[in-house]
C-alpha positions in Angstrom: -11.4 16.3 12.6 -9.2 16.3 9.6 -12.0 17.8 7.5 -11.6 21.0 9.5 -7.9 20.6 10.1 -6.6 24.1 9.3 -9.1 25.5 11.8 -8.2 22.9 14.4 -4.4 23.1 14.0 -4.2 26.8 13.7 -0.6 28.1 13.3 0.7 24.5 13.4 -1.3 23.5 10.3 1.6 24.3 7.9 3.8 21.6 9.3 1.0 19.3 10.2 -0.8 18.7 6.9 -3.7 16.2 7.0 -1.5 13.8 4.9 1.3 14.1 7.5 -1.1 13.6 10.3 -2.6 10.5 8.6 0.9 9.1 8.0 1.9 9.6 11.6 -1.3 8.1 12.9 -0.7 5.0 10.7 2.8 4.6 12.1 1.5 5.1 15.7 -1.1 2.4 15.2 1.6 0.0 14.0 4.2 0.7 16.6 1.8 1.4 19.5 3.5 4.7 20.4 3.8 8.0 18.6 6.8 10.0 17.5 6.8 13.7 17.0 9.9 14.4 14.8 10.3 18.1 15.6 7.0 19.1 14.0 6.2 21.7 16.6 9.7 23.1 17.3 12.6 22.2 15.1 15.1 19.9 16.9 12.7 19.2 19.7 11.3 15.6 19.5 8.8 13.7 21.5 7.3 10.3 21.9 4.0 9.2 23.6 2.1 6.1 24.6 -1.5 5.8 25.8 -2.7 4.8 29.3 -6.1 3.2 29.1 -9.1 3.6 31.4 -11.4 0.7 32.6 -13.4 0.8 29.4 -10.3 0.4 27.2 -10.2 3.9 26.0 -7.1 6.0 26.0 -7.5 8.5 28.9 -4.0 9.6 29.7 -0.5 9.5 28.1 3.1 9.1 29.0 5.6 11.2 27.0 9.2 11.7 26.5 10.8 14.8 25.0 14.3 15.7 24.1 16.6 17.0 21.4 16.8 15.3 18.0 20.2 13.5 18.5 18.6 11.5 21.4 15.9 10.1 19.1 17.8 8.2 16.4 15.7 5.4 14.8 17.3 2.6 16.8 16.8 4.6 20.0 13.2 5.3 19.2 12.4 1.6 19.1 14.1 1.1 22.5 12.4 4.1 24.1 9.1 3.2 22.5 9.2 -0.2 24.1 10.1 1.2 27.5 7.4 3.8 27.2 4.7 1.2 26.2 5.7 -1.2 28.9 5.3 1.6 31.6 2.0 2.8 30.1 0.8 -0.8 30.2 1.9 -1.2 33.8 0.1 2.0 34.8 -3.0 0.9 32.8 -3.1 -2.4 34.8 -2.6 -0.6 38.1 -5.5 1.6 37.4 -7.7 -1.3 36.5 -7.7 -0.3 32.8 -8.5 -2.6 29.9 -5.5 -1.8 27.6 -4.2 -4.9 25.8 -0.6 -4.1 26.5 2.3 -3.4 24.1 1.4 -4.1 20.4 4.8 -3.8 18.8 5.0 -5.0 15.2 8.6 -4.1 14.4 
């Protein structure tokens, strides 16, 4: 997908360079949740965690959004943990095969 990134990202490509997407993906894999630091709309942040289906594939997501001051680094870790715990609970209720929170921090 990143090979055709400008075509895929459209108007958002300027703020979402392939390098920035790769960096964010690496952070997401380590933390288990993603953080969008105002990349779509300045000052508007978001976080997300996957909910897995029965085959262990991400099929849905839970997300949080808010203004930048509510997403300070120490709060991101707290919110990320809560988000992942709830995503894992939903995965289990749906009979999904997610392996639960994978926090490395």
